[in-house]
C-alpha positions in Angstrom: 18.1 19.3 -18.5 18.6 22.3 -16.2 15.4 24.4 -16.3 13.5 21.8 -18.2 10.5 22.2 -15.8 10.0 25.8 -17.1 8.9 24.5 -20.5 6.4 22.0 -19.1 3.0 22.2 -17.6 3.3 21.9 -13.8 0.8 19.0 -13.8 3.0 17.2 -16.3 6.0 17.7 -14.1 4.2 16.3 -11.1 2.8 13.3 -13.0 6.3 12.6 -14.4 7.8 12.5 -10.9 5.0 10.1 -9.9 5.8 7.9 -12.8 9.5 7.9 -11.9 8.7 6.9 -8.3 6.5 4.0 -9.6 9.1 2.8 -12.0 11.7 2.7 -9.2 9.5 0.1 -7.5 8.5 -2.1 -10.4 9.4 -5.8 -9.9 11.1 -6.1 -13.2 13.4 -3.2 -12.2 14.4 -4.2 -8.7 13.9 -8.0 -8.3 16.8 -9.5 -10.4 19.6 -8.5 -8.1 17.9 -10.3 -5.1 17.2 -13.7 -6.6 18.8 -16.6 -4.8 20.6 -19.5 -6.6 18.5 -22.5 -7.5 18.6 -25.1 -4.7 19.6 -28.8 -4.9 15.9 -29.7 -4.7 12.9 -27.9 -6.1 11.7 -24.4 -5.9 8.2 -23.3 -4.9 7.2 -19.7 -5.4 4.4 -18.3 -3.3 3.3 -14.8 -2.6 0.5 -12.2 -2.0 0.0 -8.5 -2.6 -0.9 -6.0 -5.3 2.6 -6.6 -6.9 2.6 -10.4 -6.4 1.6 -11.2 -10.0 4.2 -8.9 -11.5 6.8 -10.2 -9.0 6.0 -13.8 -10.0 6.3 -12.9 -13.7 9.7 -11.4 -13.1 10.9 -14.5 -11.2 9.5 -16.8 -14.0 11.4 -14.9 -16.7 14.7 -14.9 -14.8 14.6 -18.4 -13.3 16.6 -21.1 -15.2 14.3 -23.1 -17.4 16.2 -26.3 -16.5 15.6 -25.8 -12.7 12.4 -27.2 -11.2 10.1 -24.4 -10.2 6.3 -24.1 -9.6 4.1 -22.0 -7.4 1.0 -19.9 -6.7 0.5 -16.3 -5.7 -2.6 -14.1 -5.1 -3.1 -10.5 -6.2 -6.0 -8.0 -6.3 -8.6 -8.3 -9.0 -7.2 -6.6 -12.1 -3.6 -6.5 -10.9 -2.2 -9.2 -13.1 -0.1 -7.8 -16.0 -1.1 -9.1 -19.4 1.2 -11.7 -20.9 0.9 -14.0 -23.9 3.2 -16.6 -22.4 1.8 -19.1 -19.8 4.0 -19.0 -16.7 5.1 -21.6 -14.2 3.5 -19.8 -11.3 -0.3 -19.8 -11.1 -1.9 -16.4 -10.2 -5.1 -16.2 -8.2 -7.0 -12.9 -7.9 -9.1 -11.9 -4.9 -10.8 -9.0 -3.2 -9.0 -6.0 -1.6 -9.4 -4.3 0.9 -12.3 -6.4 2.2 -11.5 -10.1 1.9 -13.6 -12.6 0.0 -13.9 -16.4 -0.7 -11.4 -16.2 -3.5 -8.8 -15.1 -1.0 -9.5 -18.1 1.2 -9.2 -20.4 -1.9 -5.9 -18.8 -2.8 -4.6 -19.2 0.8 -5.5 -22.9 0.7 -3.6 -23.2 -2.6 -0.5 -21.6 -1.2 -0.5 -23.8 1.9 -1.0 -26.9 -0.3 1.9 -25.8 -2.5 4.4 -25.9 0.4 3.4 -29.3 1.7 5.9 -32.2 1.7 9.0 -30.1 1.2 12.5 -31.2 2.2 15.6 -29.3 3.5 16.9 -29.4 -0.1 14.0 -27.3 -1.3 13.6 -23.6 -1.6 10.4 -21.5 -0.9 10.6 -18.1 -2.5 7.9 -15.9 -1.0 7.0 -12.7 -2.8 5.2 -10.2 -0.6 3.9 -6.7 -1.2 1.2 -4.3 0.2 -2.3 -5.6 0.0 -1.3 -9.1 0.9 -3.0 -9.0 4.3 -6.5 -8.8 2.9 -5.7 -11.2 0.1 -4.4 -13.9 2.5 -7.8 -14.2 4.0 -7.9 -17.6 5.5 -9.6 -17.2 8.9 -8.3 -18.7 12.2 -10.0 -21.9 13.3 -13.5 -21.0 14.6 -13.8 -17.8 12.6 -15.8 -17.3 9.4 -15.2 -15.2 6.3 -18.2 -13.1 7.4 -16.5 -12.4 10.8 -13.4 -11.2 9.1 -15.3 -9.1 6.5 -17.3 -7.3 9.2 -14.2 -6.5 11.3 -12.2 -5.4 8.2 -15.0 -3.0 7.1 -15.2 -1.5 10.5 -11.5 -1.0 10.8 -11.3 0.6 7.4 -13.9 3.2 8.5 -12.4 3.7 11.9 -9.3 5.7 11.2 -7.0 3.0 12.5 -3.5 3.0 11.0 -2.1 0.1 9.0 0.0 -1.2 11.9 -3.1 -1.4 14.1 -5.2 -3.0 11.4 -2.6 -5.6 10.6 -2.2 -6.4 14.3 -5.8 -7.5 14.4 -5.6 -9.2 11.0 -2.7 -11.4 12.1 -4.5 -12.7 15.2 -7.6 -13.6 13.2 -5.7 -15.5 10.6 -4.5 -19.0 9.9 -1.7 -17.9 7.6 -0.5 -14.4 8.5 1.7 -13.3 11.4 4.5 -15.8 10.8 2.2 -18.8 10.4 3.1 -19.2 6.7 6.8 -19.6 7.7 5.8 -22.5 9.9 4.0 -24.2 7.0 7.1 -24.0 4.8 9.3 -26.1 7.1 11.8 -27.8 6.6 12.6 -26.0 3.4 14.8 -22.9 3.1 12.5 -19.8 3.1 13.5 -16.6 1.3 11.1 -13.7 1.4 11.4 -10.8 -1.1 9.2 -7.8 -0.2 8.1 -4.5 -1.6 7.3 -2.3 1.4 4.1 -0.2 1.5 4.2 0.6 5.3 5.7 3.5 7.3 9.0 2.3 8.7 9.3 -0.7 6.4 8.6 -3.1 9.2 8.6 -6.7 7.9 6.1 -7.7 10.5 3.6 -5.1 9.2 4.0 -5.6 5.4 1.1 -7.8 4.4 0.8 -8.7 8.1 4.2 -10.4 8.1 3.2 -14.0 7.0 6.8 -15.2 7.1 8.4 -13.2 9.9 8.1 -13.2 13.8 5.2 -11.2 15.1 6.0 -8.9 18.0 2.3 -8.1 18.7 0.1 -10.1 20.9 -3.5 -11.1 21.3 -3.8 -8.5 24.0 -2.6 -5.8 21.5 -5.2 -6.9 19.0 -8.0 -6.8 21.6 -6.9 -3.3 22.6 -7.1 -2.1 19.0 -10.6 -3.5 18.6 -11.7 -1.9 21.8 -10.0 1.5 21.1 -12.0 1.9 17.9 -15.2 0.4 19.2 -15.2 -2.5 16.7 -18.1 -4.8 17.3 -17.0 -8.4 18.0 -18.6 -11.5 19.5 -18.2 -12.4 23.1 -16.5 -15.7 22.0 -13.9 -13.9 19.9 -13.2 -11.5 22.8 -12.7 -14.4 25.1 -10.4 -16.2 22.7 -8.2 -13.1 22.4 -8.2 -12.6 26.1 -7.1 -16.2 26.7 -4.4 -15.8 24.0 -5.8 -18.7 22.0 -5.0 -17.0 18.7 -1.3 -16.1 19.5 1.2 -15.9 16.6 4.8 -17.3 16.3 7.4 -15.1 18.0 11.1 -14.3 17.6 13.2 -17.4 18.3 10.6 -19.9 17.0 12.0 -22.8 15.1 10.1 -21.9 11.9 12.3 -18.9 11.4 15.7 -20.6 11.8 16.2 -21.3 8.0 14.5 -18.1 6.7 15.7 -14.8 5.4 13.9 -11.5 4.5 15.0 -8.9 1.9 13.4 -5.5 1.1 13.7 -5.0 -2.6 11.8 -1.7 -2.9 10.7 0.9 -0.4 8.9 4.3 -0.3 12.2 6.0 0.4 13.8 4.6 -2.7 11.0 5.9 -4.9 10.9 9.3 -3.3 14.7 9.7 -3.8 14.3 8.7 -7.4 11.7 11.4 -7.9 13.8 13.9 -6.1 16.8 13.2 -8.2 14.7 13.6 -11.4 13.3 16.9 -10.1 16.9 18.2 -9.5 17.9 17.2 -13.0 15.0 19.3 -14.3 16.2 22.4 -12.5 14.1 22.2 -9.4 15.2 22.1 -5.8 13.8 18.9 -4.2 13.1 18.2 -0.6 11.9 14.9 0.9 10.0 15.6 4.1 9.7 11.9 5.1 8.6 8.5 3.7 6.6 7.6 6.8 4.0 10.3 7.4 0.8 9.2 9.0 -2.3 10.9 10.4 -5.6 12.2 9.0 -5.3 12.8 5.3 -7.1 16.1 5.2 -4.9 17.4 8.1 -1.7 16.4 6.5 -2.9 18.2 3.3 -3.5 21.4 5.3 0.0 21.0 6.9 1.6 20.7 3.5 -0.3 23.7 2.3 1.0 25.9 5.2 4.6 24.8 4.4 4.1 25.5 0.6 2.6 29.0 1.4 5.6 29.8 3.5 8.0 28.8 0.8 6.0 30.8 -1.8 6.0 34.0 0.4 9.3 33.9 2.1 11.4 31.1 0.6 11.6 29.5 4.0 12.4 26.9 5.0 13.1 25.9 1.3 14.3 27.7 -1.7 12.0 28.0 -4.8 11.5 26.8 -7.4 11.1 23.5 -5.6 9.1 20.4 -5.2 8.3 19.1 -1.7 7.9 15.3 -1.6 6.5 13.0 1.0 5.3 9.4 1.5 3.7 7.2 4.1 0.2 6.0 4.7 -2.4 8.4 6.0 -5.9 7.5 7.2 -9.4 8.7 6.6 -12.0 8.5 9.4 -15.3 8.1 7.7 -18.2 9.5 9.6 -21.9 9.1 8.9 -22.9 12.0 6.6 -25.4 14.6 7.8 -29.1 14.1 7.2 -30.0 14.4 3.5 -26.4 14.0 2.3 -25.2 10.8 0.7 -21.8 9.4 1.6 -19.2 10.2 -1.0 -16.5 8.3 -2.8 -12.7 8.7 -2.4 -9.5 7.5 -0.9 -6.8 9.0 1.3 -4.9 10.6 -1.6 -8.0 12.5 -2.7 -8.8 13.6 0.8 -5.3 14.9 1.2 -5.8 16.9 -1.9 -9.1 18.4 -0.5 -7.2 19.5 2.6 -4.3 20.8 0.5 -6.7 22.9 -1.7 -8.5 24.2 1.4 -5.2 25.2 3.0 -3.7 26.8 -0.1 -6.8 29.0 -0.7 -5.8 29.6 -4.4 -2.3 31.0 -3.7 -0.6 31.6 -7.1 2.3 29.4 -8.2 1.6 26.2 -6.2 0.5 22.9 -7.6 0.0 19.5 -5.9 -0.4 15.9 -6.6 -1.2 13.0 -4.3 -1.6 9.5 -5.6 -1.2 5.9 -4.5 1.7 4.2 -6.2 -0.5 1.1 -6.8 -2.7 3.2 -9.1 -5.8 2.8 -7.0 -6.9 5.4 -4.4 -8.9 3.4 -1.9 -11.5 1.4 -4.0 -11.9 3.9 -6.8 -10.5 3.8 -10.4 -8.2 6.8 -9.9 -4.7 6.9 -8.5 -5.2 10.3 -7.0 -5.8 13.9 -7.9 -4.2 17.2 -8.8 -4.5 20.6 -7.0 -3.9 23.8 -9.0 -3.9 27.5 -8.2 -7.4 27.8 -9.7 -8.9 24.7 -8.1 -11.2 26.7 -5.9 -12.1 29.2 -8.6 -13.1 26.4 -11.0 -15.0 24.6 -8.2 -17.0 27.8 -7.4 -17.9 28.2 -11.1 -19.2 24.6 -11.0 -21.1 25.1 -7.7 -18.9 22.7 -5.8 -18.5 23.2 -2.1 -15.1 21.9 -0.9 -16.4 21.7 2.7 -19.5 19.7 1.6 -17.3 17.2 -0.1 -15.0 16.9 2.9 -17.9 16.4 5.2 -19.0 13.5 3.0 -15.5 12.1 2.3 -16.3 12.7 -1.4 -12.9 13.7 -2.9 -13.6 11.6 -6.0 -16.8 13.5 -6.8 -15.1 16.9 -6.3 -12.0 16.3 -8.4 -13.9 14.2 -11.1 -16.2 17.2 -11.8 -13.1 19.4 -12.2 -11.3 17.0 -14.5 -8.5 16.7 -12.0 -8.3 13.0 -11.2 -5.1 11.1 -12.1 -6.2 7.8 -13.7 -3.4 5.4 -14.4 -4.9 1.9 -13.8 -3.0 -0.7 -11.7 0.8 -0.1 -11.7 1.7 -3.6 -10.5 3.7 -2.4 -7.6 2.9 -0.6 -4.3 5.2 1.6 -2.2 2.3 3.6 -0.7 1.3 7.2 -1.0 3.2 9.6 -3.2 2.8 13.3 -2.6 4.4 16.2 -4.4 3.8 20.0 -4.0 5.5 22.2 -6.7 6.2 25.8 -5.8 7.4 28.0 -8.7 
């Protein structure tokens, strides 16, 4: 396959690498080797996240039909793979990233499913990115409206995923290790697909089955750092540590285990290996890059320009890969300008295009591996050497779209959106820059 990339459109090469990365994280591909043996008693499957339904279907297909098994999971609306065979695990769908009442109902169903268990029973918990918003059961004394308001403000603030989940855990009746407490005295096995920088189990879906190292004081500090409005009562409850989470050494974690079955690094390495087989040099910068999306796009552009001009620090032809979870700080648009549409992958691409300034021989793709960039219907977008030229011909101002956080509008008018639909997995951002 050496040199195969030469006969293919660069956009096709980039999209193929994205598809390879996604495939490496599909539950049907990675879950079988991690399944535990059936217990003496019964098995209850629970879970939450954008991949939860696909994970549940994989478990259902692999689990012995003569072994007692039931369960309930919750996934995002539209993220349940189609099947003609009724499964043994019930799938709820709920809202993401802002929680809704369906998420509360699903959380209650999960807690009900793990009642009255014995030490002979097994709870198999399937966790993936997005689970934090989907497990939306508020802590006692809080309402859904309280959580929705705080979630919306956090999403617009520029807070990173660790900071957001620190807050979410302390406002929850099920996250931050509390679900593990509900599963006692059964054995608890958590299988997780990571979507967070560093693959920290306490951050993935706000760590519902693992010890929480963060505190009420940490959560309050995040809310104050980003000027998130909250009631005086909630502020007092956090200050008095009334909403504290289970910590390391708590009895609820004594009979539990946690396994990562897919990570961003695994997917990036799969894409890199495929690129090398096509005759490209492949370099993985990191799987945990954070920061403002547009700024990271400009940084990638500067690196790609250096490679194109001087073949430093990498040798071309090459593809530069990275992952992680960037942020978008949404600011009120200027007078007379409507707020735009778009997610962090699209905003990265705006920054990349701005930084490249139409340099010949460089193409880029940024996309979310769950198939949804923010709340839009695209996974991400492409950047090509003629992006700015075509935009000028269409009277599109890149700076105007950046000012309004309107990556979707910009790339939609250029025909450069990548639309895949839900992929039924989630290992976070995928970014690839091709330098010929």
